[in-house]
N, C-alpha and C positions, 0 to 999 in steps of 0.2 A: 387544787387545779393542775394541767399540765399537763405535759409526756415526764418517760420518766423511761432509762435508755436500765434494755440491761447492760448489767454488771460486764460476761462478756460475750466474747463474737463467739458466731458460729456459722464454722464451717463448713461451707459447699463448696461444690467440685468446683466451681470457678474464684474461688479467692474467698471474702469474709465476707455472712451478714450481718445487717442490724434487726433490730430485734428493739421498737418502740411500744410501750403500753401508754394507750392516754389516759391519765386517770379519770378523768372526769366519764369517761364516755365506759374505756372499759377494752374498750378496742385494741388488739393486737394491732400492728403493722410492720410484715417483711419481706417488702417489696426492694429493696434498697441492697444491691450485691454493687464489689468491688473487688474488682481486679486487683493479679498481683502487686503491682505497681503503682493502685490510687489512691490518690491521698486529699483529704478536706481537714483544713483549718479552719477554726471558728466555727460559724455559725452557717449551716446551711437553711434556708428556706423554698420550698417550692410551691406559692398562692395558683399551681393554674397549671394543668397536665402539661409536659412538653413534645411538643408534637412533629419539633421536626421547621416547618414553616415560618414564615421572613414575616414581619408583618408590612405591610403597605400599605401606606396614608397616598387619597388623595383628594386632598385638600387646597392641594394646588394645581390638581387639575381641570378649571375647569378655566372655559373662554373669560370671564372677568378677571381684573388683577386681583389678587390675594399679599395683605401681609400677615406674616405669621412669626409666633418668637417660640422655638420649637425647646421644646425641655430636654433633660439627661436620661427621663425614660423610653422617652420614645427613640434612644439607640440600638441602630439595629436594622432601624425603619430605614427601608426605599424607601423614598419618595415619588413621584408622580407629578411631571411639571408640565401643563401647556403652557405651549412660551406666547402664545397671541398678546397677551397682554402684562404688565406689567407685573412681575413678581418679586417682593421683596422679603429673603426666606433670613431672618435673624436667629443666631445660634445662642444659645439658652445661657442668661446670666454669668458671670463671673465666681467663680464658686472651684473651693478645691474637689469635689466633687465629681465636676467635667472629666479628669485626666479617664484616656477611655474610651468617651464615650463617643461612639460613629455615627454616620449615616452616608445612605448613600443619592443620589440625584438622580436623574433619566428625564430629556425631554419626551410630553409624546406629542409635542407640536411646535415647531420649529417657531423659534425667537421672531416678535414680529418686527417690522420692519424697521418701526420708531420708535420700538422701545429694549429695553433690558432684564436680562431675569440677578441678581445679587443676593449674594449671600452676602451678610454683614455681622460682622463681631463685635458682639458686647463692649460699652464700658467707653470712655474716655481718657484714659490711661496708654499703657500699649502696651496692643494687642496689633497677632502678626499673624498675618498667614504663609507656610511653608510650601510653596506650591513647586509642580510641576504638571506641568500647561503642555498642555500636545497638541498639535492639528492634523485632523487623521488625513490620509495622504498626504502626512505633509514634506518635507524637503530635511535636507541629515541636518537645517537647522533646531529641529526640534528633539529632545523636548526644553522647552523655558521655564526656566529653573528663577521663579519670584519671589523675596522673602520679606519683603517688605510692601504694608499694606493691612490694613482690614477688612478691605472690600472687596468681593472675589468676586467679578461680572461674566457672564456669557453675552455676547454683545450682540446689539439689533442682526437677522438674520444669520444667528446660528443655528446647524440645522435638525429638527427632529432627531432624536438616538444620542445626540450629548451626553456624555456621563458627567457626575461628580460624586471622589469621596473626600472626603473631612472625618477626622479623630482631633481627638484634642488632647496634644502632648507635653501640653503645659499651662498649670491654671490657678495662681497662689492667689490669687481673691481680687486680684488689681490687674494681673496682668493676663492675657491667657498668649498661646502659641498652637495652632490649629493648623497637619496634617494634610494638604488638601492637592490630589490628583482631579487634571479634569483633558480630558478630550474632547473633541469638537474643534468643527469648522462654521465658522471664523474661531483663531488661535480665543480663550478664554484670560481673562486679563487682570491683574490683583495692583489697589490702586489706593 
């Protein structure tokens, strides 16, 4: 059972084409065309169609407070956030597999006057955001660089359309470092 691959490449007009035969069904697949400089190392598995669309998550886009822990499988997702209630976004549990995981967030409704929206790194170890924090329509003092703290906060009264992007740049299973960029008014904080 499984797949067997034709032992030699078939030359197509634009590059080489792989021919794979599923031995359990006998079906041939000839949909993969590789250009002159393309290479794939290891195993490539596509379980769904690639549409070019980005996943958009609305779990935090309700008027009630939401606390949720994200997963590495949600990497690449745009999260919409209603800031009217106190939302807490917990980043994935420490794991060496987190390196390269990335998320984007956009406020659809301003952060309420007495609440915040926070992004929290996992664990009690030394995990930090490396943040570049910019005040929209700010002064020459922007952007602010902050590299010490495991909580990034959009303070109360942060305006709608504020944006935060995060990427895990290091995670050894005990400590992690996440690169963060925030564009907001008032300016985001890391602590």
